[in-house]
ROTI-260948 format. One record per atom (N, C-alpha, C): residue number from 1; residue in one letter; atom name; x, y, z. Coordinates in steps of 0.02 Angstrom, whole numbers. Last residue first. Example, Ala and Ser with C-alpha at 12.3 -4.5 7.8 and 13.67 -1.06 7.14 Angstrom:
2
pos, code, site, x, y, z
2, S, N, 642, -112, 354
2, S, CA, 684, -53, 357
2, S, C, 645, 2, 394
1, A, N, 660, -284, 390
1, A, CA, 615, -225, 390
1, A, C, 660, -165, 390
//
This chain:
214
pos, code, site, x, y, z
214, P, N, 745, -367, -1030
214, P, CA, 730, -316, -979
214, P, C, 761, -249, -996
213, R, N, 693, -412, -1198
213, R, CA, 742, -410, -1146
213, R, C, 724, -357, -1094
212, S, N, 552, -510, -1254
212, S, CA, 591, -449, -1252
212, S, C, 639, -451, -1194
211, G, N, 466, -618, -1253
211, G, CA, 530, -626, -1287
211, G, C, 573, -565, -1288
210, S, N, 353, -619, -1183
210, S, CA, 349, -589, -1249
210, S, C, 414, -595, -1288
209, L, N, 398, -672, -1064
209, L, CA, 351, -711, -1103
209, L, C, 344, -685, -1174
208, R, N, 477, -568, -1019
208, R, CA, 508, -632, -1036
208, R, C, 462, -675, -1079
207, R, N, 379, -470, -996
207, R, CA, 432, -459, -1045
207, R, C, 465, -524, -1067
206, R, N, 303, -530, -895
206, R, CA, 272, -515, -960
206, R, C, 325, -505, -1014
205, A, N, 397, -536, -792
205, A, CA, 370, -598, -819
205, A, C, 339, -586, -888
204, K, N, 413, -399, -770
204, K, CA, 471, -439, -793
204, K, C, 448, -505, -823
203, E, N, 285, -371, -723
203, E, CA, 308, -341, -785
203, E, C, 368, -379, -814
202, R, N, 285, -443, -603
202, R, CA, 236, -459, -655
202, R, C, 258, -432, -722
201, I, N, 386, -373, -537
201, I, CA, 396, -444, -553
201, I, C, 347, -465, -607
200, P, N, 330, -243, -525
200, P, CA, 394, -253, -560
200, P, C, 407, -326, -578
199, E, N, 208, -268, -448
199, E, CA, 205, -256, -519
199, E, C, 273, -263, -554
198, P, N, 202, -403, -330
198, P, CA, 223, -335, -348
198, P, C, 230, -326, -423
197, L, N, 54, -500, -325
197, L, CA, 126, -500, -338
197, L, C, 148, -430, -358
196, E, N, -81, -494, -324
196, E, CA, -47, -467, -266
196, E, C, 29, -466, -274
195, P, N, -126, -562, -436
195, P, CA, -127, -488, -438
195, P, C, -90, -457, -379
194, A, N, -74, -695, -513
194, A, CA, -70, -671, -443
194, A, C, -69, -595, -442
193, D, N, -64, -737, -640
193, D, CA, -126, -754, -606
193, D, C, -129, -725, -536
192, L, N, 61, -716, -684
192, L, CA, 12, -665, -702
192, L, C, -56, -679, -671
191, L, N, 129, -830, -648
191, L, CA, 139, -769, -608
191, L, C, 87, -716, -623
190, R, N, 103, -925, -742
190, R, CA, 66, -929, -679
190, R, C, 73, -864, -639
189, P, N, 195, -901, -846
189, P, CA, 125, -881, -854
189, P, C, 85, -882, -789
188, L, N, 319, -957, -788
188, L, CA, 307, -885, -792
188, L, C, 233, -866, -803
187, L, N, 352, -1089, -791
187, L, CA, 304, -1068, -740
187, L, C, 285, -994, -746
186, E, N, 452, -1104, -882
186, E, CA, 386, -1127, -902
186, E, C, 332, -1109, -851
185, P, N, 569, -1069, -819
185, P, CA, 531, -1016, -853
185, P, C, 462, -1039, -878
184, E, N, 638, -1115, -687
184, E, CA, 587, -1148, -727
184, E, C, 545, -1096, -763
183, L, N, 736, -1036, -620
183, L, CA, 750, -1105, -639
183, L, C, 702, -1134, -690
182, S, N, 697, -900, -596
182, S, CA, 767, -921, -594
182, S, C, 781, -988, -626
181, M, N, 564, -869, -597
181, M, CA, 610, -815, -613
181, M, C, 682, -838, -618
180, A, N, 505, -990, -557
180, A, CA, 488, -961, -622
180, A, C, 539, -909, -644
179, R, N, 554, -1005, -428
179, R, CA, 577, -1052, -480
179, R, C, 562, -1024, -550
178, F, N, 487, -899, -363
178, F, CA, 560, -903, -364
178, F, C, 585, -947, -420
177, V, N, 353, -934, -384
177, V, CA, 379, -871, -411
177, V, C, 455, -873, -416
176, Q, N, 348, -1057, -316
176, Q, CA, 335, -1055, -388
176, Q, C, 362, -990, -419
175, G, N, 375, -1018, -182
175, G, CA, 420, -1063, -217
175, G, C, 410, -1061, -292
174, I, N, 262, -937, -156
174, I, CA, 329, -909, -153
174, I, C, 378, -952, -193
173, T, N, 127, -986, -270
173, T, CA, 165, -986, -208
173, T, C, 232, -950, -214
172, V, N, -36, -967, -321
172, V, CA, 34, -955, -341
172, V, C, 76, -945, -278
171, G, N, -173, -982, -295
171, G, CA, -127, -1034, -276
171, G, C, -54, -1025, -296
170, H, N, -292, -912, -314
170, H, CA, -249, -924, -372
170, H, C, -194, -975, -358
169, E, N, -361, -886, -197
169, E, CA, -377, -948, -232
169, E, C, -330, -963, -290
168, P, N, -273, -822, -53
168, P, CA, -303, -815, -119
168, P, C, -311, -882, -155
167, R, N, -313, -837, 113
167, R, CA, -267, -865, 63
167, R, C, -301, -860, -5
166, T, N, -311, -772, 280
166, T, CA, -341, -776, 214
166, T, C, -288, -803, 166
165, V, N, -239, -807, 395
165, V, CA, -310, -788, 402
165, V, C, -346, -785, 336
164, V, N, -127, -905, 472
164, V, CA, -146, -885, 404
164, V, C, -221, -871, 405
163, E, N, -41, -860, 615
163, E, CA, -104, -885, 589
163, E, C, -116, -859, 519
162, V, N, 80, -893, 725
162, V, CA, 73, -867, 657
162, V, C, 11, -900, 627
161, P, N, 100, -848, 898
161, P, CA, 72, -891, 845
161, P, C, 72, -855, 778
160, D, N, 253, -795, 973
160, D, CA, 186, -778, 949
160, D, C, 163, -828, 896
159, G, N, 385, -829, 999
159, G, CA, 332, -869, 1030
159, G, C, 262, -853, 1007
158, A, N, 448, -664, 992
158, A, CA, 461, -736, 989
158, A, C, 408, -774, 1029
157, G, N, 326, -540, 941
157, G, CA, 381, -564, 982
157, G, C, 390, -639, 974
156, V, N, 262, -384, 877
156, V, CA, 267, -457, 876
156, V, C, 326, -477, 919
155, E, N, 150, -245, 862
155, E, CA, 208, -277, 892
155, E, C, 203, -353, 888
154, G, N, 95, -167, 707
154, G, CA, 87, -195, 774
154, G, C, 150, -228, 798
153, E, N, -1, -115, 566
153, E, CA, 58, -110, 608
153, E, C, 44, -138, 677
152, R, N, -68, -205, 440
152, R, CA, -85, -173, 503
152, R, C, -23, -174, 548
151, L, N, 7, -241, 331
151, L, CA, -60, -214, 320
151, L, C, -86, -179, 382
150, V, N, 161, -248, 274
150, V, CA, 128, -238, 338
150, V, C, 61, -204, 325
149, R, N, 217, -376, 162
149, R, CA, 192, -309, 175
149, R, C, 163, -307, 245
148, L, N, 360, -484, 158
148, L, CA, 291, -470, 177
148, L, C, 278, -395, 181
147, Y, N, 457, -612, 78
147, Y, CA, 447, -543, 99
147, Y, C, 373, -532, 113
146, A, N, 514, -775, 122
146, A, CA, 461, -731, 96
146, A, C, 466, -661, 123
145, G, N, 631, -903, 66
145, G, CA, 600, -859, 116
145, G, C, 552, -811, 82
144, P, N, 678, -989, -34
144, P, CA, 706, -921, -28
144, P, C, 681, -880, 30
143, T, N, 724, -1126, -79
143, T, CA, 685, -1110, -20
143, T, C, 704, -1039, 2
142, A, N, 806, -1173, -185
142, A, CA, 740, -1144, -199
142, A, C, 695, -1142, -137
141, R, N, 927, -1236, -215
141, R, CA, 887, -1262, -160
141, R, C, 815, -1236, -164
140, A, N, 977, -1157, -319
140, A, CA, 961, -1227, -332
140, A, C, 917, -1257, -277
139, T, N, 998, -1036, -250
139, T, CA, 949, -1039, -304
139, T, C, 929, -1111, -318
138, F, N, 1099, -1073, -163
138, F, CA, 1036, -1049, -135
138, F, C, 981, -1053, -188
137, R, N, 1200, -1103, -255
137, R, CA, 1174, -1155, -212
137, R, C, 1107, -1136, -182
136, K, N, 1222, -978, -316
136, K, CA, 1206, -1037, -356
136, K, C, 1173, -1091, -314
135, I, N, 1254, -901, -203
135, I, CA, 1197, -882, -245
135, I, C, 1175, -942, -287
134, L, N, 1372, -964, -153
134, L, CA, 1309, -968, -116
134, L, C, 1249, -951, -159
133, D, N, 1501, -968, -196
133, D, CA, 1451, -1004, -236
133, D, C, 1383, -1006, -203
132, P, N, 1576, -898, -100
132, P, CA, 1569, -869, -167
132, P, C, 1515, -903, -209
131, M, N, 1544, -875, 60
131, M, CA, 1535, -930, 12
131, M, C, 1524, -900, -58
130, G, N, 1530, -796, 174
130, G, CA, 1597, -817, 152
130, G, C, 1595, -874, 104
129, W, N, 1412, -743, 214
129, W, CA, 1423, -813, 230
129, W, C, 1493, -837, 211
128, F, N, 1431, -614, 164
128, F, CA, 1417, -624, 235
128, F, C, 1431, -696, 256
127, G, N, 1442, -639, 27
127, G, CA, 1498, -613, 64
127, G, C, 1491, -624, 139
126, A, N, 1312, -681, -4
126, A, CA, 1369, -727, -14
126, A, C, 1430, -705, 25
125, F, N, 1244, -562, 27
125, F, CA, 1227, -624, 62
125, F, C, 1286, -674, 57
124, T, N, 1300, -479, -70
124, T, CA, 1309, -463, 1
124, T, C, 1296, -525, 44
123, T, N, 1254, -535, -188
123, T, CA, 1325, -542, -172
123, T, C, 1339, -525, -99
122, C, N, 1094, -615, -157
122, C, CA, 1137, -562, -183
122, C, C, 1209, -574, -161
121, P, N, 937, -699, -192
121, P, CA, 1004, -696, -160
121, P, C, 1049, -646, -195
120, T, N, 778, -635, -168
120, T, CA, 828, -651, -219
120, T, C, 897, -646, -188
119, R, N, 633, -694, -85
119, R, CA, 696, -658, -81
119, R, C, 742, -682, -139
118, P, N, 467, -686, -158
118, P, CA, 525, -720, -130
118, P, C, 585, -674, -127
117, K, N, 326, -583, -104
117, K, CA, 374, -606, -154
117, K, C, 430, -646, -119
116, T, N, 216, -562, -8
116, T, CA, 222, -525, -71
116, T, C, 267, -558, -123
115, V, N, 96, -590, 118
115, V, CA, 152, -619, 80
115, V, C, 155, -586, 11
114, Q, N, 56, -474, 241
114, Q, CA, 36, -504, 178
114, Q, C, 97, -527, 140
113, L, N, 6, -459, 415
113, L, CA, 56, -458, 361
113, L, C, 28, -492, 300
112, L, N, -38, -374, 556
112, L, CA, -66, -413, 501
112, L, C, -20, -403, 441
111, A, N, 3, -376, 733
111, A, CA, 13, -356, 664
111, A, C, -24, -402, 615
110, D, N, 5, -415, 863
110, D, CA, -42, -362, 846
110, D, C, -42, -345, 772
109, G, N, 45, -581, 827
109, G, CA, 42, -530, 879
109, G, C, -13, -480, 862
108, I, N, 3, -604, 663
108, I, CA, 55, -619, 712
108, I, C, 53, -563, 764
107, A, N, -81, -665, 528
107, A, CA, -91, -628, 590
107, A, C, -39, -651, 640
106, W, N, -50, -656, 357
106, W, CA, -31, -687, 420
106, W, C, -47, -640, 478
105, Q, N, -125, -686, 200
105, Q, CA, -114, -641, 257
105, Q, C, -100, -681, 320
104, E, N, -73, -707, 29
104, E, CA, -103, -732, 91
104, E, C, -83, -688, 149
103, G, N, -1, -655, -77
103, G, CA, -61, -620, -57
103, G, C, -94, -647, 6
102, I, N, 55, -809, -133
102, I, CA, 62, -736, -141
102, I, C, -4, -702, -124
101, V, N, 57, -937, -13
101, V, CA, 26, -910, -74
101, V, C, 35, -834, -75
100, A, N, 192, -1035, 44
100, A, CA, 145, -980, 57
100, A, C, 121, -951, -9
99, G, N, 288, -1131, 28
99, G, CA, 222, -1145, 1
99, G, C, 171, -1091, 14
98, T, N, 393, -1076, 98
98, T, CA, 401, -1085, 26
98, T, C, 334, -1098, -7
97, V, N, 336, -1080, 229
97, V, CA, 352, -1016, 197
97, V, C, 359, -1023, 122
96, D, N, 239, -1155, 324
96, D, CA, 262, -1172, 257
96, D, C, 277, -1108, 219
95, V, N, 287, -1162, 490
95, V, CA, 252, -1120, 441
95, V, C, 282, -1137, 372
94, A, N, 360, -1214, 595
94, A, CA, 298, -1247, 575
94, A, C, 255, -1202, 531
93, Y, N, 428, -1058, 636
93, Y, CA, 429, -1129, 649
93, Y, C, 361, -1158, 632
92, T, N, 527, -919, 573
92, T, CA, 465, -954, 587
92, T, C, 477, -1027, 603
91, T, N, 603, -772, 606
91, T, CA, 618, -843, 598
91, T, C, 556, -881, 619
90, L, N, 601, -616, 538
90, L, CA, 559, -664, 573
90, L, C, 584, -734, 556
89, N, N, 704, -553, 470
89, N, CA, 676, -521, 529
89, N, C, 637, -570, 572
88, E, N, 851, -630, 400
88, E, CA, 778, -625, 409
88, E, C, 760, -589, 473
87, G, N, 977, -660, 364
87, G, CA, 957, -590, 360
87, G, C, 883, -579, 371
86, F, N, 1002, -786, 394
86, F, CA, 985, -774, 324
86, F, C, 967, -700, 313
85, G, N, 1019, -784, 531
85, G, CA, 1077, -798, 489
85, G, C, 1065, -790, 415
84, G, N, 911, -773, 612
84, G, CA, 937, -711, 583
84, G, C, 995, -722, 536
83, P, N, 960, -909, 713
83, P, CA, 907, -865, 690
83, P, C, 935, -798, 668
82, R, N, 1114, -990, 651
82, R, CA, 1071, -963, 704
82, R, C, 1013, -923, 674
81, V, N, 1175, -1131, 596
81, V, CA, 1146, -1071, 567
81, V, C, 1096, -1044, 618
80, G, N, 1324, -1228, 616
80, G, CA, 1262, -1201, 642
80, G, C, 1240, -1138, 605
79, R, N, 1380, -1337, 486
79, R, CA, 1392, -1284, 534
79, R, C, 1325, -1255, 557
78, G, N, 1368, -1417, 374
78, G, CA, 1405, -1442, 432
78, G, C, 1423, -1387, 481
77, L, N, 1293, -1388, 265
77, L, CA, 1358, -1354, 271
77, L, C, 1400, -1379, 329
76, E, N, 1180, -1468, 284
76, E, CA, 1215, -1468, 219
76, E, C, 1286, -1440, 226
75, A, N, 1137, -1433, 412
75, A, CA, 1160, -1501, 399
75, A, C, 1201, -1504, 335
74, S, N, 1104, -1299, 387
74, S, CA, 1152, -1316, 439
74, S, C, 1181, -1386, 428
73, W, N, 1006, -1311, 290
73, W, CA, 1070, -1281, 272
73, W, C, 1123, -1297, 324
72, W, N, 906, -1368, 370
72, W, CA, 932, -1404, 312
72, W, C, 1000, -1377, 292
71, D, N, 884, -1265, 461
71, D, CA, 911, -1328, 485
71, D, C, 939, -1369, 428
70, A, N, 824, -1171, 376
70, A, CA, 890, -1156, 405
70, A, C, 923, -1219, 431
69, D, N, 704, -1237, 357
69, D, CA, 749, -1229, 300
69, D, C, 819, -1211, 323
68, E, N, 652, -1230, 487
68, E, CA, 664, -1295, 457
68, E, C, 711, -1291, 397
67, E, N, 635, -1093, 506
67, E, CA, 686, -1128, 545
67, E, C, 703, -1196, 515
66, A, N, 608, -991, 364
66, A, CA, 586, -1047, 405
66, A, C, 645, -1079, 442
65, Y, N, 601, -814, 363
65, Y, CA, 633, -875, 340
65, Y, C, 617, -931, 390
64, A, N, 541, -655, 308
64, A, CA, 533, -715, 350
64, A, C, 569, -774, 320
63, Y, N, 553, -481, 316
63, Y, CA, 577, -542, 283
63, Y, C, 572, -600, 331
62, V, N, 460, -334, 283
62, V, CA, 479, -386, 331
62, V, C, 501, -447, 292
61, A, N, 444, -250, 173
61, A, CA, 450, -220, 240
61, A, C, 477, -270, 291
60, Q, N, 435, -252, 37
60, Q, CA, 487, -291, 69
60, Q, C, 499, -267, 141
59, D, N, 339, -165, -4
59, D, CA, 332, -234, -26
59, D, C, 385, -281, 4
58, P, N, 385, -42, 55
58, P, CA, 324, -74, 78
58, P, C, 317, -147, 57
57, G, N, 565, -49, 85
57, G, CA, 506, -26, 50
57, G, C, 445, -66, 71
56, G, N, 709, -162, 68
56, G, CA, 663, -118, 103
56, G, C, 606, -95, 59
55, H, N, 831, -157, -65
55, H, CA, 802, -186, -4
55, H, C, 756, -136, 30
54, H, N, 887, -89, -169
54, H, CA, 862, -156, -182
54, H, C, 828, -188, -122
53, A, N, 918, 35, -120
53, A, CA, 898, 31, -191
53, A, C, 867, -37, -206
52, R, N, 964, 23, 7
52, R, CA, 893, 33, -1
52, R, C, 871, 34, -74
51, E, N, 1073, -57, 86
51, E, CA, 1064, -45, 15
51, E, C, 990, -37, -2
50, G, N, 1049, -64, 232
50, G, CA, 1102, -25, 200
50, G, C, 1085, -7, 128
49, I, N, 940, -55, 363
49, I, CA, 946, -78, 294
49, I, C, 997, -33, 259
48, F, N, 907, -105, 527
48, F, CA, 949, -64, 483
48, F, C, 951, -96, 415
47, D, N, 775, -90, 652
47, D, CA, 816, -127, 604
47, D, C, 858, -78, 563
46, G, N, 690, -16, 731
46, G, CA, 754, -34, 759
46, G, C, 799, -73, 713
45, A, N, 544, -82, 659
45, A, CA, 573, -31, 703
45, A, C, 638, -57, 733
44, V, N, 541, -132, 494
44, V, CA, 543, -155, 563
44, V, C, 578, -104, 607
43, G, N, 440, -42, 371
43, G, CA, 494, -86, 394
43, G, C, 488, -102, 468
42, D, N, 334, 37, 336
42, D, CA, 397, 49, 301
42, D, C, 454, 6, 326
41, V, N, 234, -8, 420
41, V, CA, 224, -13, 348
41, V, C, 289, -5, 310
40, R, N, 314, -98, 556
40, R, CA, 282, -39, 526
40, R, C, 275, -49, 450
39, L, N, 318, -190, 699
39, L, CA, 321, -196, 627
39, L, C, 281, -138, 598
38, L, N, 408, -182, 848
38, L, CA, 355, -152, 808
38, L, C, 368, -162, 734
37, V, N, 437, -317, 957
37, V, CA, 465, -272, 906
37, V, C, 407, -246, 863
36, P, N, 449, -375, 1129
36, P, CA, 413, -361, 1067
36, P, C, 449, -311, 1022
35, G, N, 590, -475, 1192
35, G, CA, 536, -426, 1196
35, G, C, 505, -412, 1129
34, A, N, 757, -492, 1130
34, A, CA, 705, -508, 1179
34, A, C, 651, -454, 1178
33, V, N, 814, -539, 967
33, V, CA, 806, -490, 1020
33, V, C, 752, -514, 1068
32, P, N, 934, -620, 860
32, P, CA, 872, -620, 900
32, P, C, 873, -567, 955
31, R, N, 1009, -527, 724
31, R, CA, 1014, -570, 783
31, R, C, 951, -565, 826
30, K, N, 1079, -510, 561
30, K, CA, 1024, -497, 608
30, K, C, 1026, -549, 664
29, D, N, 1171, -448, 446
29, D, CA, 1184, -485, 507
29, D, C, 1131, -468, 558
28, I, N, 1133, -355, 351
28, I, CA, 1116, -425, 339
28, I, C, 1127, -468, 401
27, G, N, 1153, -220, 343
27, G, CA, 1114, -244, 400
27, G, C, 1096, -318, 392
26, T, N, 1307, -137, 301
26, T, CA, 1252, -181, 285
26, T, C, 1217, -203, 349
25, R, N, 1416, -17, 225
25, R, CA, 1381, -43, 284
25, R, C, 1322, -86, 262
24, G, N, 1473, 50, 122
24, G, CA, 1511, -5, 149
24, G, C, 1479, -36, 211
23, S, N, 1406, 146, 55
23, S, CA, 1434, 165, 120
23, S, C, 1478, 111, 150
22, P, N, 1352, 80, -54
22, P, CA, 1413, 121, -64
22, P, C, 1445, 143, 1
21, D, N, 1303, -87, -11
21, D, CA, 1290, -15, -9
21, D, C, 1354, 24, -19
20, G, N, 1346, -219, -3
20, G, CA, 1323, -194, -67
20, G, C, 1312, -119, -69
19, A, N, 1495, -275, 72
19, A, CA, 1430, -242, 81
19, A, C, 1409, -210, 16
18, W, N, 1622, -323, 62
18, W, CA, 1571, -357, 22
18, W, C, 1502, -325, 30
17, E, N, 1695, -252, 152
17, E, CA, 1708, -240, 81
17, E, C, 1653, -270, 38
16, A, N, 1596, -191, 290
16, A, CA, 1634, -243, 256
16, A, C, 1643, -225, 183
15, E, N, 1517, -164, 441
15, E, CA, 1555, -132, 388
15, E, C, 1601, -184, 357
14, T, N, 1355, -193, 504
14, T, CA, 1421, -221, 488
14, T, C, 1453, -180, 433
13, V, N, 1239, -179, 632
13, V, CA, 1269, -145, 574
13, V, C, 1341, -170, 565
12, V, N, 1131, -302, 663
12, V, CA, 1192, -274, 691
12, V, C, 1230, -244, 632
11, A, N, 953, -301, 648
11, A, CA, 1020, -297, 620
11, A, C, 1072, -272, 669
10, L, N, 846, -419, 733
10, L, CA, 863, -351, 711
10, L, C, 937, -349, 691
9, N, N, 719, -543, 740
9, N, CA, 790, -525, 733
9, N, C, 799, -455, 705
8, V, N, 629, -657, 832
8, V, CA, 625, -593, 796
8, V, C, 695, -564, 798
7, A, N, 595, -834, 823
7, A, CA, 636, -777, 843
7, A, C, 617, -716, 802
6, A, N, 491, -918, 797
6, A, CA, 546, -944, 837
6, A, C, 590, -888, 863
5, L, N, 322, -893, 790
5, L, CA, 386, -861, 780
5, L, C, 437, -893, 826
4, R, N, 225, -1035, 730
4, R, CA, 242, -982, 778
4, R, C, 307, -949, 757
3, G, N, 88, -1142, 685
3, G, CA, 150, -1106, 671
3, G, C, 162, -1052, 722
2, T, N, 24, -1284, 764
2, T, CA, 16, -1213, 751
2, T, C, 84, -1181, 738
1, M, N, -14, -1441, 698
1, M, CA, 35, -1400, 734
1, M, C, 27, -1327, 715
//
C-alpha cells in the first residue's frame, strides 16, 4: 500500500488562557484546507505559530501525524479526532510515522522532506484538548508524530503520495528517540548513532549519559 497525505492542515489562530505564547495566541488548532500548500524551509505558507521559542524553525518546519494513530486516540477517548487535531500540518495515511528513521527523506508533491525528531507534548496541547493528563497519556502511548525539515521547497496537497526515497542505515527511529528521552533511558546511546538528529537532542543525550544535569 502506498502512503499518501490524508489532509494538509493550517492553523486557525486561537486566543486562550492555556496558550503557551505570552500573546495568548496559539496555532495548535489546525484544519484541513483545499488545494496545494507551499512547504518552505522556514515553515508552511499560511500557517501560524505562536510560541516560536519552542516551535517552528528549520528542524521543525513541518509536523506530520498518522491518521491511524489519530484513530486509536479516537477509540480510546470515545470522540472523533479530525485531521489537524494534533496540531499537525500533514495527516498521513499508510505511512509508518513512529517507525520513520531519523534522516530519512520523503518525496511529497513538489517537496522533499527529511525526518528530524519526535514531537514533545506540551501544556498548550493539553489545554487545547481539555485534558490535564494528556501529556502523561500521550507520553505513555509513544506515537508522537514526526517533525520534518524541508530540503526542497514545493507544494503539496491532500491525496499526494508519500514516497520514502532514502533511509539511513543507522535505523534510529522517531519512536526510539521519543522513548529514549521520556520512558526508556537505556536507549539513549542509540541516539548518538543518528547524525541527522538535531544537535540539541544529541547534546541532551550526552549529558544524561554522563550523569550531568541539563
